[in-house]
N, C-alpha and C positions, 0 to 999 in steps of 0.2 A: 560684397559680403554674402556669405552663404546664409540662406534663410531656411528656417525649419518648415517643413510641410506638416500641417496639422494631421493628427492621427484620427481617422474617422472609424466608425464601426460600432463596437459594443460600448455601452456606458461603463464608467469605472466600476470595477468589481466591488470595492468596499461599499458603495451605495446600494448595490444589489444584495449584499449579504444582510442588510437590514431587513429585507423581505423575509428572511427565515423566521422572523418573529411571528409571521402569520401562518406558518406551517407547523402544526403541533408535532407531527411525526419527525420533522427535521429538528425541531427543538429537543425532542426526546433523544434523538441520535447525537446531537451536539453535546447535550448534557452527559450522555454516556461516554462519549469520547473524552470529554474534559475530565470526568471523574476518574476514568481508568488512567489517563495520562498523569494526573496529579498523584494518584496512588503509586504509579510506577516511578515517578521522580522522587517521591518521598519514601520509597521502599526501605532505605537504610534506617529511617526514623520510625516508620510505621510498623515494620516487621518486628514481631516480638522475639524471634529466634534467628539464629544464623541458618540460612537455607542449605548450607553444605555440611554443617557439622552434625554427625549422627547423635541421636539421643541415647538415653540409657537403654541398652539392648535387652535388659531384663525387665524394664518397666514401661518404656515408651514406644514399643514396636506395635504398629497397626492399631493405634488407639482410635476408636470411633469419634466423630465430632462431639465436642462438649468440653467443659472445664477449661483448662489452660490451652488446649488445642481445639479451638472451636470448629476447625475444618478437619480435625483428625491428624494422624501421623502416618508416615509411610513405613515400608518394611525395614528401614534403618532408624526409625524413631525420629525422623525429621518432620518439622511442622509444615503441613500442607499449605496453610495460609501464607507463611513466610516465603515458601518456594513459589507460590502463585504470584506474589507481589514482585519478586525479583524476576520471575519468568515473564511478567508483563513488560519489563524493561527490555528484555532480550527480543521478544516477539515483535513489539512495537517498533523498536529501533531497526531491526532487520527489515520489516515490512516497509516502513517509511523510507529507509535508505534505498531499498531495491526499487520501489515505485518512483522515487525522485530521479534516480539514475536512469531507469528505463525511459522515463518521460523526457529527460534531457537528451538522451540518444535519439529517441523517436522524433522529438521536435526538430533537432538539427537535421537529421537525415530526411524526414518527411518535408521539412521546409525547403531544403535544397531541391528535392525531387519535384515538389509542386511548382516552385518558382522558375527553375531552370529548364525543367522538362527534358526532352530528348533522351540521350543515353543515360544521363544521371537518373532520370525518372525510372527508366527500365531497369537499371542496375539495382536501385534501392528497392523497388517494388518486387522484383523477382527474388532478391535476397530475403525480403520479408515473407514471401510465399514459401520459400524453402524452410525458414525457421518455423512457420506455422504448420507446415506439413509434417514435421517430425513430432511425434508424441512428446509433450513437454516433460512428463514424469520420467519417461525412459531416457530422454536426453540428460535430464538433471542427474539421474542415478549414474549414468555412464560417465559424465564429467566429474562428479564428486568422487567416483571410485578411483579416478586418476589423481585426485588432489586430496590433501589433508583437510577434512571438514573444519571450517572455521567461520566466524561471522562474516569476515571480509569475502571469503570464497563464496559463501552462500549468497550474499548480496550481489556479487558480480555475476554469478551464474543466473540468478533470478532476473536480474536486469537485462542480461543478454538474450534471454528467452521471452521477454515481455515487451520489448521495444516496438515490434511491428504494429501493435494496436494504436499507440499514440502517433506513430509515424503516419498511419493511414488517415487518422482523424485530422492531423495538421495539414497533410497534403490536400485533402478534400476541401478544407477551409481556404487554403491559399489559392487553390485553383479557382475558387469563386470570388476571390478578392483581387487577384493580380491584374485584372483588366479594369478595376475601378478608377475613378477620376483621380483620387489622391495618389495612386501608384503611378499613373501616367504623368501627373504633375511632378512627382519626385524624379522620374526618369528624364523629363524635359529640363529640369534644373541641373541635370548632370550628376545626381547622386549615384554613388557606387551601388552595385547589386547587393553587396554585403550590408550597406547601410539601409537600403530599402527593405531587405529581408528581415534584419534584426530590429529595426526601429519602427517600421511601418506595417509590415505584413504579420510577423509572428505575434506581436502584442494584440492584434485584432483577431487572431485565430486561436487564442489560447483557451477560450471558454470551454469548448468540449473536452479539451485535454485535462483541464482542472477537474471537471466532473469525472472523467475516466480515472484520474489519479485517486480521487476520493473513493470511488467504487472499487478500485484495484487494491487498496490497502487491505480490506477484509479478505479479498481473494488471495492475496499474497500471504497473509497470516495463515490461512487454511493450507496453502501449498507448502509453506515452511513447516507447519505442524505435521503434514503428511510425511515430509522428509524425515523429521525428527522421530515420528512414529516408527519409521522404517530403520531408525538407528543411524542415519547419515546426516542429521541436521545439526543444529546449534545446541550445545549443552545448556541445560536449565530453561529451555524454551517451553512454552505450553505444550508443544507436541511431545517433548520428552516426558513431561509430567503425565500426559495422557497415556503414553506407552507404559509408564510405571504401573498403571492401573489395569492393564490388560491381563489376559489369561487367568492365572490362578487367583489373582487378587480382585477380579472383576465382581465376583459374587460375594466373597467373604469380606472385602474391603472396598465397597462401592464408591466411597468418597474419593478414592485416588483418581478415578476416571471421571467422576461426576463433576467435580468443581472445575477442573481444567476444561472439560467439554463445555460447560456453561459459560465460562469466561471467553472461550473462542467464539461461541455462538453469539454472545452478547456484544462483543466488540465488532464482529462482522456485521451484525444487524445494524448497529449504531452507525458505522461508516456508510453502509448502504443507504440508510435513511437520510443522512446528510448529503450524500451524493444525489439521491433523488430530488431532494429539496433544491440543491444547486442547479440541477438540470431544469427543473420547472421554472426557476426565476431567470435563468440565463437563456432559455429557449422556450418562450411561451407557447409555441406550436406543439410542444411535447408535454403539456401539462397533464398530469395523471388524474386530476380532479378539479372541481370548481374552485 
């Protein structure tokens, strides 16, 4: 009868997450992520106005913050607070989906490269070098110009340009694990390479990838906001709201750019703080403080 080989390496992640309670910056970041996520999920309930329906063009255009519109209105009389809430759903969904997909691609390719080595390793790593060598923004603009901008297309393009980072991380971890005793025991018991890779190596090498995913969400939100700012992103994202406040509205209607900009900065900082906290507890050698 086939016996399971115990998985050694990192302690269970859930027990480590408890240590976030001792990191106040990570707590602040986690609270920020939780608050924005709840507001995004409850946007249809919390938002006082429809984000796409224009207001009264004779009365509601470019109202400053206050009264019924406490974040003001845009050039079509739409409530900025309502648009910000629904924009959170778009930006967070696109960023989380893109980071998850890029991590999945990177883990698979990097895991195969690290475990099998040889020409697999060379092929995957040289492909990653090519992807990293091309300026990401230029590549994104070129690809999107050939496709109709949509959430699915943006997620796919972002994932296909971000997978080299998790691939390199998982490859480095697996290179350090593949000669360990538990891997050799699994091989001696006749387990397939697929089983060893999926059940014994990758689970023990995921810690740096989880940290990179957390840090990557904020970066992806900024990247998607940049695309939307250029007019080739996802409709109603924070980047599109930020673009609405540029040029002639930046001085006369400062709130159009201010509130989306603050939201992007706040969420990015929150995810980065959580990522730093996870890095400190998963790898004590990289602790940033006492």
